[in-house]
N, C-alpha and C positions, 0 to 999 in steps of 0.2 A: 600332627597328632592332636586329636580333639581334647578339649578341656576335661579334666578329671581322669584322663587315661594315664596310667602309670607309664613312665619311660621303661625301656627294656632293663636298664640297670636296677631301677626300683622294683620291677617285677621279679627279677632274679633274687634280690635280697629280701624281699618280703616273705613272711612266714607262709602265707597261703601259696604264693607262687613257688616257693621252695618245694612244697609238696607236689605241685604240678610238674615241676622240672626235674623230679627225681629221675635218675638215669635208668634207661632200659638196658639191662645187662646183655652183652653179646653172648650167643649160645656156645660159640666155639672159638676160643682164643688159643693160638699156637704156642709152642714152647718158647719161653722168653729168650732162650739162648740163640734162637734162630734170627736171621736178619729181619729187621723191622719191615722191610719191603715184602718179604715172604709172608709175614704175619698179617700185613694189611690185606693180602689176598683172601684171607679167611674172613674178612669183614671186621677185623679188630678196629674199634674206634680210636683213632689217634691221628694227630697232625704230624706230617713228615716234612722235613726241610728239603730244600732243593738237592742237597748232597745225598740225602737218604733215599731219594727216588731215582738216583742215577743208576741205571741198569749196567752201564759200563763199569762203574766202580764196583758194583756187586759182582759182576763177572770176573774182574781182575782179582778181587778179594778171594772169591771162591777158588780161583785158579791157583793161588799161591798159599792158601791155607785150607785146613780141613774143617770148614764150617758145615753145619747141617742145613741143607736147603729144605728138605722134606722132613716132617716129624716122623721118626721111625716108630713111634708109639701109636700112630694113626694108621688104620687099615688103608691100603691103597685105594679101595673103593670110596673111602670117605674123604680123601684129599680133594680140595677144591680145584676145579678146572684151571683157575687163574694161577694156582701154585704150579701146576704142571707146565703151563705156558712159560713162566719164568725159569723153572728148572730146565726145560728144554733149551731156552735161550742161553743160559749160563753154560750148560754142558756142551752144546753144539758150537757156539761162537766164542766161548772162553776156553774151556778145558780142551776141546778138540780142535780149536783154532780154525774153524771153517769161515770162509769169506774174509774180505779185507775190511778196512775201517769204514769206508763209505757205505758199504752194504749194511754193516752192523749198525751204524748210526741210523740208517733208514728204518731198520727193524725196531730199534728202541723207540723211535718216534711213533711207529705204527702200534706197537704194543701199549705205549703210554697213553696214546690218545684214543684208541679204539678198543683193542682186544681186552686188556685188563679191566678198564672201567666197565665195559659191557658185561664181562663175566662176573665181576664183583656185584654189580647192580642186579644181575640175574639172581645171584644168591640171596640178595635182600628180599626178593619176591617169593622165594621158596621157603618151606619150613626147614628147620635145622636138620631134620632127618633126610631131606632131599637135596642137600647142597653138595654132596660128594660127586666125584666123577662118574661113578657107576649109575647115578640117578639122572645124569644128563641125557636129554632126549633131543632128537633131531629137530623137533618143532621149537625147542628152546633156542638153538643157535641159528636157525634159519632166519631169525630176525636180523642178524648182523649183516648179511648181504643187502637186505632192504635198507638198513641204516646207511651203509656205504654208498648205495645208489641214490640216496637222498629221498627215498620213499617213506622212511620212518624217522622219528626224532632221534637226534644224537643222544648218547648217554648223558644223564643229567650232570654228571661231574664234568663232562666236556663243555657243556653249556656254561656252567659256573666258571670254569677256568677261562673261557673266552671273555666273559664279562669282567672278571677280576684282573685279567692281564692289563686292561686299560686303567685299572685303579691301583696299579703297582702292587697287587696282591699275588697269591700263588698263581702261576701261569701254566701249570701242567695238570692234566686231568687227574692223574693219580694223587696229586696233592689235594684235590678237591673232592675226593670221595666223602670226606667229612670236612665241615667248616666250623670255625669258631663263630660266635654270635655276631661279631662285628662284620665278618665277611658274609655271613648268611643274610644280613640286612641288605647288602648291596645287590644280591641276586634275587631278592624277594619283591614281587609285585606289591606295592604299598609300603615297602621299607620296614622300618623299625616297628611301627604301630601294628602292621599286619602280622609281622613275625611274633610280636608279643601276644597278640590276641589268639593266634593259632596255637601257641604253646599253652596259654592259659586255659583255653576251652578244650584241650586234649586232642585237637586235630593234628598236632605235630609233636613227635617224640624228640627228646634230647638224649644224648649219650655222654657218659663220662669218659674223658680221655684216659686211657689206661696208664699213661705215663705221668700226666700232670693233674688229672682230676678235673680239668676244665670242661665246661659243657659244650657239646658239639651238636651240629645238625647235619643230616644227610640231604644233599640236593635231591636225591631220589624221593625222599619223603616230601620235600617241598613241591616237587612235580605232582606227586600223588594227591597233595592237598590243593592243587591248582594255584600254587603261589610262585612257582619258578618263572622268572622272566624268560620266555622262550624266544629264540632268535627268529628273524624273518628271512634272513639271507639263505639261499640254497646251499647245500653242503655235499652234493653228490660227487663221488670220485670217478675218474675215468676207469673203465672196466679193467684195464691191465694193472692200474694202481690198486684197485680193490682186490684183484686176484693175488697180489703180493701179500696183502694183509691176511687173507684167508689161508694162503699156503702155509705160513708158519704156524698158524693155529692148528691146522690139520696135522702137521708134522708133530706138534706138541702132543696132540691127542693120541696119535699113533704111538708115540713114545710112552704115554701113560699106560697103554695096553701092555707094553714091554715091562712096565713096573708091576704088572699083575692085576690091573683093573679088570673087573668082570663086566665089560660093557660090549654088547653085540652090535652097537650102532656104528654105522659107517658115516663119518662126517666129511663127505666129499662135497663140500659146498662150492657152488659156482657163482662167480661174480655176475652182477646184473648191469647191463648197459644203462646208464642214467638217462632219464628223459631230459630233453633240452632245457625245460624250465627248472630242473632240479640240479643242474650242473654247477659245481662250485666255481669252476673256471671255464670260460669259453674255449673251444678248440683253437689250438694255435693255427695261424695262417699257414697254408701250404708253402713249402720252400719254393722260392722263385729266384731266378738268376738276378744278381745285383752287380752291375758293371763297375769298373774302377772309377768312372766319372761320377756315378751316383754315390759311391762310398765317399768320394772326395767332398761332396756337398755336405754330408753328415759330419765328416771329420772336421770341416772348417768351423763347425758350431761347437766343437768340444775343446776343452783345455789341452795343452800340449801333451801331457802324459796320456790322456785318453786317446789323442790322435795316434800316438805311437802304438798304443795297445791295439787299437782298431786295425792299423796297418799290419801289425804282426799277425793278426788273425787272417786278414784278407790276402796278404802277399805270401805268407808262409804256411797258412792253413793250421795255425796253432789253435788248440782248444784254449778257452779262456783261462783255465788253471795253468796251462803250459806257458802262457805269456808271462805269468808271474813267477815262473820257476827259475829262469837263468839269472846268474849273477854277472857282475860287470866283466869278470875275467873270462866268462863264457863267450864273449864277443871279441873277435880279433880280425886283423887284416893280414892277408898273405903277402908274399913278395911282390905280387902283381897289383896290390892295392885293392883286391877284392875282399869284402867283408864276409866273415863266416860266423855262425852262431851254433853253439851246442845246446841241444834240448835233451835233458835227461831228468827233469824234476818238475814238480808242480808247487803252486802256492796261491796266495791271494785270499785265503780264508782259513779260519780255525777248523781243523778236522782231526780225525783219529787215524792212526796208522799202527800196524802191528810191529812191535819191537822185535827184530830178528833174534836178539839175544835172550829175551825172556818170554816171548810169545804174547805178552800183554798188549792191550790196546792203549796207546798213549796219545794224548792230545799234542798237536804241534801246528806250526804255521807253514811248514814246508814238508813235502814228501820227496824223498830221493829216488823217485821213479816216475815214469809216465803212466797214463792209463793203460796203455798196451805196449807190447814190445816194439811194435812198428813205430811208436811215437818217439823212441830214442834215436836221435839222428844228429848229424853234423851238416848244416845246410849252408850252401853258398848264397849270398844275398845280391839282389839287384843293387846297382849303384845308388839309387834314390833312397832305399831303406838303409844302406850303409851310412849315407849322409845324415839321415834322421837319427840313427842310433849314436853316431859320433856327437851330434848336437845335444842329444839327451845326456850323454855322459859328461860333456863339457859343462852343461848347465847345472845338473843336479848332483854329479858325483866328483866334481873337481874342487879341491880346497881353495878358497879365494886367496888365502895368504901364501901357501906353499906351492900351489899349482899341482899338487900331487893328486892322483886319481885313487879313489877308494875301490880297489878291485874286488873286495869281498862283499860289497854292498849288493843288494838285489837290483837288477837292471831297471825294472820298473819301480820307481821310488815309492815308499810308503807315504801316506798323507797324514793320518792322525797319529800313527806310530811308525817308527823307523823299520822298514823292510818287512812289515807284516801286513796282512789284510789288504784291502783294496778292491776286491771283486765287486762288493756291493756298491761302492761309490762309482765304479766304472759303469755298472749296469744302469745306475741312475743317470749318469752323464749321457749315455747312449740313448736312453729312452727320451730324455729331454731334448737332445739334439735332433731326434727324428720327428718331433712334434711339427705337424704341418707338411711333412715331406710326402712326396708321391709314393715313395718306396720305404716301407718299414720292414726291417729284417732283424733276425736274432743272431747273436754272436756265432753260434755253431753253423749257421748257414754259410759263413765265409769259407769254410773248408770245401764245401761243395762248389762254390763259385770259383775257387782257385783251380780245383781239378777240372772244372768245365773249361776255364781259360786255356789250360795246358792241353786238354784234349782237342779243343778247336784249333790250336796252333800246331797240331800234329805230333805232339810229344807222346812217346809210347806209354802204354798203360802202366808198365812196371816202373818207369821213371816218375811219372806224375804222382802215383800213389806213394812212392818212396819219399818224394819231395814233401808231400803233405803229411807224411807220417800216418797213412791210412792203410789198413789191411785190405788187400785185394780180395774181392769176393770170389767164391767158388775155386779157391786154390786147391791144387792137387796135394796129396800127401807128400809127394816129392818136393813141391815148392815150399810147403809149410816147414819141412824139417831140414832141407838141404840148400835152400836159397839163403845165402849169408849176407845178402844186401847188394845194393846198387853201387858201383864205383863212384867216388865223389866227383870224378871228372865228368861222368854222365849227368850228374845233378847240375853241373854248371850250365848245361844246355837249357834246363828249365829256368834257371836264374836269368840267362840271357834273353829268353823269350819274355819273361815278366818285365825286364828292364825296358824292352822295346814297347810293350803294351802300356806301361806307365808313362813313358815319354809321349806316346800318341794320345792317350785318353785323359790323363790327369792334368788339370789346369797348371800351367807353368812347368809341367813335367817334374814337380817336386812333391814329396810327401810331407812337407812342412807348410802349413797354412796359417796365415795371420788370423788371430782370434782375440776377442775381448774377454774370453772366459779366463778366470783366474783360479789358481789353486789355493785352498785354505788348508794349511798344515797344522798339525797338533801343536800344543803349546811348547812341549819339551823336545820337539824333534830337531834333528840337525838341519833339516830343510828350512824350518822357521828361522833358525839362527843365520841362515844364508839368504834370507829373503831379498835383500838389496842386490846381492850378486846374481841371484836367479832372475830377477826382473830385468837386470841389465843384459844378461846373456840371452834371454828370450827375445829382446829387441834385436840383439846382434844377429841371431840366427833366423829372424823373420817370423817368429811365432807371436809377437806382440803387435797389436794394432788391428785395424780393419782394412783388409785388402780391397774389398769392394762392398760399398754400403748396401747394394741391392741384395747381397747374399745374407744380410743379417736383419731383414725386415721380418717382423713377427706378426702373425694374424692375431685376432682377438682371442681365439682359443689357445694359441701358443703363449700369449701374454698371461692369460688366466692360469695356465698350468705353471708358468714361471713364478707368479706372485702368490699362488695358492688361494685365489678368490674365485667366486662364481663368475660365469660368463657375463651375466647381466651387470654385475658390479664392475667388472673389468671394462665393459663397454662404456659405462658412465664415466669411469676414470679417464679413458682415452678420449671420449667426446668432449669432456670438460677441459682437456689438455692438462689435467693433473699428471697424467703420463703423456708426454708429447706424442702426437700421432698425425697421420695424414691419410688421404685416400688414394687408391690406385685402381686401375682397371684390372679386372679378373674375368676374362671372357666377356660376357655381355653385361656385367654388373660392376659396380664400384664397391670395393671393400676397404675397411679401415685397418691400417697397420702401424706399428711403431718400430723405430730402430731399436735394436738390442741394447745399444749403449744407453738410450733413454730409459729403458725398462730397468737396467742395472742401476742407473742413477736414482730412480724412484725407490728401489729396494734399499739402496744405501741411505736414503733420506729417512726411511722408516727405522733404521737401526736393527739391532738384534733382539728378537723376542726372548724374554727371560725363560719361558717354558722350553723353547727350542734349545736354548743354551744349556739348560739342565739336562736335556736328553743327550746333547752332544757330549757333555762332560760326564755322563753316566752317573749322575747323582740326583738326589731328590730336589724338587722345586723349592721346598722349604729351606733346605740347606743353602741353596744358591741365593735365595731371597735374603736370608739372615746375613750371609756373608756380604752381599751387595749393600745391605742396609748398614752394616758395621763399617763398610768402606766409604759410606756416604755417596754411593752411586744411585740410590733411589731415595725418594722422599719418605719421611717418617709417616706422613699421612697421605693417603691416596684414595681415589674414588673406587669403590668396590666394583668388581667386574671389568675394570679397564686393564687391558694387557700392558705389562711393563716392557718397555723397549729401551735398550741401551744404545748409545752410539757405538760405532765399531771400535773406537779407541777405548771406551769404557768396557766393552765386552772383552777386549784383549787384556785389560787390567784384571778383570775377574777371572779369566782363564789362567793367568799367571798365578793369581792368589790361590785358586783351587789346587793347582799343581804344587805350589809351595806348601800349602797346608797339608796336602796328602803326604808329601815327603817328610814334613816335620812330624806328623802324627805317627810315622814309623818309628821314631825315636823318643816319643813322649806320649803320655796318656793322661786323660783327665783325672782329677783327684779321686773321684768315686771309683774309677777302675783301678787306680793305684792302691786304694784301700783293699780291694778284692785281691789284687796280686800279692799284697803283703800279708793279708789276713788280719787287718786291724780296722777299727772304726774310723770314719772319716775325720772326726775331731782329733784323734791321735795322729793321723797323717798330717793334718794341718799343723799340729804342734811340732812334729818332726821337721816340717818345712821351715817353720819359724826359727827352730834351733839350728837350722843349716845341716841337719843330718841327711835330709833329702833335698835335692836340687830341682828347680823348676826350669822349664824351657819356654821360650816365646814361640807360639804358633801363629802364623800370619792370619789376621782376621778373627782370631779367637779372643775376644775381649771379655766374654762373660764367664769363661771357664779358665781355671789354672791347670797347666799341664806339668806333670812330674816326669823327669827324664827316666827312661827305661833303664839306663845304666846305673843310676843311683838306687833304683828299686832292686835290681839284680845284686848290687853290692850289699845292700842292706840285708836281703834274704840270705846271702852267703855268709854275712857276718853274724846275723841273728836268725838262724833257721827256726821254722815253726816247731820242729821236733828237736829237743835237746840232744846233742851228740854225746854228752857225758852223763853217766848215771850219778845222780846227786844224792842218792840215799845215804851214803856214808860221808858226804861232805859236811863240814862244820857250818852251822847256821846261827842266825841271830834273830831275836825278837824284832818284829816289824818296826815298831816305833823307836826302840832303842837303836836299831841299825840306822834308821833315818837320821837320828840325832848324831850318831858317829860320823855319818856321811855329810853332815852339815846341810841337810835339805829338809823340806817339810814332808809330812806323811803323804800329802797329795802328790808331791813331785815324785816320791818313791813309787807311788801307785802307778803313775804314768810310765816310769821306767820299767816296771814289771809288765804292764799291759803291752808295752812296745818291745818286750823281750830283751832289752838291753841289760836288765838285771833279772836273775832267775829267783823264783820263789818256790817253796815246797810246803807240804802240810805235814806237821808232826804233832801228835797228840791233839788233833783237831784244831791246831793253831797254825796260821800262815806264818812261815818263817822265811827269812831271806838267806839265800846261799851266799855266804860271805866271800867266796872266791870271785863270784860274778860282780859283787859290789866293789871289791878291790880292783878288779879289772876296769870297771867304769871310772873309778876315781883316778886310776893311773892314766887312762886315756884323756881325761879332761884336765889333768894336772892339779888335782886337789891334794896337796902334800899332807895337810893335817889329817884329812880323811884316810889317806894311804897309811900313815903311821898308826892311827887309831885302829884301823881294820886289821893291819898286820899283827898288832898286839893281841887283838881279840881272837884272831885265828890261832895264834901260837898258844893262847891260854885255854882255848875251847876244848881241846882234847877230842875233837871229832864230834862234839855234841851239836 
């Protein structure tokens, strides 16, 4: 900011700027009893929390309660198009229970990122009289297919959300239709100074938050003023994805006509195939057959759990979510020693499912069904996969002390948390393992490869599709309704074929490959507690170590991807032997490679980056830094701009401290929050702590704040409620000073007792008087016998005065 230019805070508080910043009133604000998300669709200037923009919560709330979604006092013609979009969503997918959780989640994402921001910003451009549904014209909404194809700019709110997401700000477009001044600075070209100047010279309007009165800015206005930081990356969606976005908007507009909207326009919008340069993501590679030997090369570069997951997909044709569905008890061996596994559920990531009892969409980490009916099956296993699953159970699900197996645990163990999530980590492991490979494949391709293997081996179509849990194409009505499944004995034929193929094609004929990859478990998980046992069993079963050094040589590109540095930087590190490396022949040229163990040793020497650790622990960098500083893990003075790295041991200490602190904070709160919970001033709470009325708890790493136990707060509120439970109008009272003298305390001390509700006061004849029964109760509690005697006598002689 140039000299003499006011800061934004100064501009806001100065008298001249206050006149310039006076809020522009919104022309149409919905009924206040309606959900705030519906009112936002009318353009109401307000900031919404993450919970308030949750469409699934709105849908569930509207399903179980009689809340008004559309304002009945507003003519259907004048209702905003975005309101009809949300009303259609709630009615169709909530009250009428159409579609399952996965589909509904996708629609909420589409509405929140594209449809609602587009329609609300469209209303910003139109006059108040033209914002209703009946005024909507085809040329207005034809812009959306162009946006989806990448031919036109994204809604300004989407651009702002994408920028603020990296700044730990609001990360959904609906939340960014309006921004506070601090967030507006971050999305403005030129930052605070440019924003201040634009407001001061009238190029940019501000709006008062209807709930808080704070000043807000619209990203749309920033764009109109040429101030919005526009993205350079392409954003075009595939045609079929864009069609899904347009489909639900079209259905919502059709329902608007059923509400009585007088609109003769047909909004049959068609998705546009994006130009190559405008595509957000490149087209996926065409599926190609990946043999068992090629899969084995990738598996050898993955940690043990990832190996088992990959083989479940390749050998059994499981979808990635189905691999995370089975629990330990779903695997068993028959009398002949053959392993069997039951597939009837999904897991691995947080998702929504419709509760069969209530019809509501509820979040969960497991679905008690498969994607299709054909996916539910009981599969015989090749001997090699049986061996791998037994080793997995012995390593990760067996108690080291008792030797008992946890049959209720998820078969594929959780990493950061017990028995939940895992898909994202697995995808990362697979992507890393395929770096430098000749064959790169997607998890879902494994199903096609399995069916191809069985087909090539002469297994019948019906058996191979049943084994893979895949619906046969072009089934007759007879087959669809009256084919009740393939006998399990016939499925054994497919398992025998796979057993022979694995023996012939996979090195050593085993699905267990030695690897240097290690698992990193969450701090409070049962797996971390068994770390020594797990490492021992991994060596026993052959998962630990390097079987063949030639299989773990990494190219410069692969090393760069592993250490997260540019290729040129990585090349210098390898050439200088900072990362030990050597050259080898590759066709007609020499290339430089490093052993995977040397790369891992280099990463270990760097330690753990504090920023990455904050992301891992899902907390802010500042909180982690302060805690690390308090624990003496980082220097009190450091060079600005230099990344802080901890040793692995220090990082583990910090992980434990964060978990302990989070656990402790569930039963204790800072003094300031305790004051709010009790309804007192902070000084009074401090006094109660000194007197022992409230108790404090130690929170690990919290040296700067005192924490009050929630139990003592609840006990205090129960003993001394904010609203008196007894009518004191007829109770005997005493003068303030005289009563203090009888109680043997000072006037100031009695004042504290009154403020903290331990002694009650009332007003009579414009004078504050003490309710004697409450003073007597206090004296009895603390054992002041003289005060008890004096107060009892006064009460007896008061006659109710």
